[in-house]
C-alpha positions in Angstrom: 12.9 116.2 0.5 12.3 114.1 3.6 10.3 117.0 5.1 8.2 117.2 2.0 7.5 113.5 1.9 6.7 113.6 5.6 4.3 116.5 5.1 2.5 114.7 2.2 2.3 111.6 4.3 0.7 113.5 7.2 -1.8 115.2 4.8 -2.8 111.8 3.2 -3.2 110.3 6.6 -5.4 113.1 7.8 -7.6 113.0 4.7 -7.9 109.2 4.8 -8.9 109.3 8.4 -11.5 112.0 7.8 -13.2 109.9 5.2 -13.0 106.8 7.3 -14.5 108.3 10.4 -17.9 109.8 11.1 -16.3 112.7 13.0 -13.3 114.8 11.8 -10.0 113.5 13.2 -8.3 115.4 15.9 -5.0 116.8 14.9 -2.1 117.7 17.0 -0.9 121.4 17.1 2.0 120.3 14.9 -0.3 118.6 12.3 -2.6 121.6 12.4 0.2 124.0 11.7 1.5 121.8 8.9 -1.9 121.7 7.3 -2.3 125.4 7.5 1.1 125.9 5.7 0.1 123.4 3.0 -3.2 125.1 2.5 -1.6 128.5 2.2 1.0 127.1 -0.3 -1.8 125.6 -2.4 -4.1 128.7 -2.5 -4.0 130.8 -5.7 -3.3 134.5 -5.2 -3.0 137.6 -7.3 0.0 136.3 -9.2 -2.1 133.4 -10.4 -4.8 135.9 -11.6 -2.1 137.5 -13.8 -1.4 134.1 -15.4 -5.1 133.5 -16.0 -5.4 136.7 -18.0 -2.9 135.3 -20.4 -5.2 132.5 -21.6 -6.2 132.7 -25.2 -4.9 132.7 -28.8 -2.0 134.9 -29.7 0.0 136.0 -32.8 3.7 136.5 -32.1 6.3 138.5 -34.0 9.7 136.8 -33.3 12.9 138.7 -33.8 16.1 136.7 -33.2 19.8 137.6 -33.5 22.3 135.0 -32.3 25.3 136.7 -33.9 25.8 140.5 -33.5 27.6 140.7 -36.8 24.6 139.4 -38.7 21.2 141.1 -39.2 18.3 140.1 -37.0 15.7 137.7 -38.4 12.0 138.5 -38.1 9.5 135.6 -38.3 5.9 134.9 -37.3 4.5 132.3 -35.0 1.3 131.6 -33.0 0.7 130.5 -29.4 -2.2 129.0 -27.5 -2.2 129.7 -23.8 -4.4 127.7 -21.4 -4.7 127.6 -17.7 -4.3 124.3 -15.7 -5.1 123.1 -12.2 -7.9 125.7 -11.5 -5.7 128.6 -12.7 -2.5 127.6 -10.8 -0.5 127.2 -14.0 -0.4 128.5 -17.5 0.6 126.3 -20.5 1.9 127.8 -23.7 2.0 125.8 -27.0 3.8 127.6 -29.7 4.3 126.9 -33.4 5.9 128.8 -36.3 9.5 129.3 -37.5 12.7 130.4 -36.0 16.0 131.0 -37.8 14.4 129.7 -41.0 13.4 126.3 -39.4 10.0 125.0 -38.3 9.6 125.6 -34.7 7.4 124.1 -32.0 7.6 124.6 -28.2 5.7 124.2 -25.0 6.1 125.9 -21.6 4.6 125.8 -18.2 4.5 128.9 -16.0 3.3 129.2 -12.4 3.9 131.2 -9.2 5.3 129.2 -6.3 3.8 130.5 -3.1 6.6 128.9 -1.1 9.5 130.4 -3.0 7.7 133.7 -3.6 8.7 133.6 -7.2 7.4 132.8 -10.7 8.6 129.5 -12.0 8.8 128.2 -15.6 9.9 125.3 -17.7 10.3 125.3 -21.5 10.9 122.6 -24.1 11.1 122.8 -27.9 12.2 121.0 -31.0 15.5 122.8 -31.2 17.0 120.8 -28.3 16.6 117.9 -26.0 17.0 119.6 -22.7 14.5 121.4 -20.4 15.0 125.0 -19.5 14.0 126.0 -16.0 13.6 129.6 -14.8 12.6 131.6 -11.8 11.3 135.1 -12.0 10.6 138.1 -9.8 7.9 140.7 -10.4 8.9 144.4 -10.2 7.1 147.0 -8.1 5.0 148.1 -11.1 3.5 144.7 -11.3 4.1 144.7 -15.1 7.6 143.3 -15.5 9.0 139.8 -14.6 12.7 139.4 -14.7 13.8 135.7 -15.1 17.0 133.8 -14.7 17.0 130.6 -16.7 19.3 127.6 -16.8 19.7 125.3 -19.8 22.3 123.0 -21.3 24.4 124.8 -23.9 25.2 122.5 -26.9 28.2 124.7 -27.9 30.0 124.5 -24.6 28.5 121.3 -23.2 27.8 123.1 -19.9 24.9 124.7 -18.2 24.3 128.3 -19.3 22.3 131.0 -17.6 20.1 133.5 -19.5 18.3 136.6 -18.4 14.8 137.1 -19.7 12.2 139.8 -19.3 8.4 139.5 -19.6 6.6 142.9 -19.9 2.8 143.1 -19.7 1.7 146.1 -21.8 -2.0 145.4 -21.4 -4.3 142.4 -21.4 -3.9 142.0 -25.1 -0.2 142.7 -25.5 3.0 141.4 -23.8 6.6 140.9 -24.8 9.3 138.4 -24.0 13.0 139.2 -24.3 16.0 136.9 -23.9 19.5 138.1 -23.3 22.7 136.1 -23.4 26.3 136.1 -24.4 27.0 134.7 -27.9 29.8 132.2 -28.4 33.2 133.9 -28.1 31.5 137.1 -26.9 32.1 139.0 -23.6 29.1 141.3 -23.6 25.5 140.4 -23.0 23.2 141.1 -26.0 19.5 140.7 -26.7 19.1 137.5 -28.6 15.4 137.1 -28.9 12.3 139.3 -28.7 8.7 138.0 -29.0 5.9 140.5 -29.3 2.6 138.9 -28.5 -0.8 140.3 -29.7 -4.1 138.6 -28.8 -6.0 137.3 -31.8 
């Protein structure tokens, strides 16, 4: 954290000096290298172009099954996806029903150039915690596998879920969540969302 604050401080100093002076300030080799790294980290790339393609209005078929002994429930919802910060992030706002209850949720997804991974947060009206996830794109460029962390109200501990986003084409994608139900020993698919562009 100290390194980050130091880097931000240097960047602010350089920018302020540039505006205050008639000629650009001279930077040391260390400052120049730091600025180049910060610029690279802030520059959108092909992964951000993927996120921009998701912007729009979507219908979603939601199939959930929390208990393998019970039949899956199928419900409908809608999502609005918009890009933020010049395409660096994608925001999803969802509404509909889940497990027979009114559902609303919001997520932010981005690609962290420094980590080299997709990153995501999610909140909804079925909890008070924030789920955070990191995802890796496969070689096909169509599948992101996520590992998410969230507080589990049943155990009172942090649980980890595996999720998969599959891009079928520009108008269709799916999201699947896998987890281990309470008392279970085997991972099962607990949620599938099939998105179709309106």
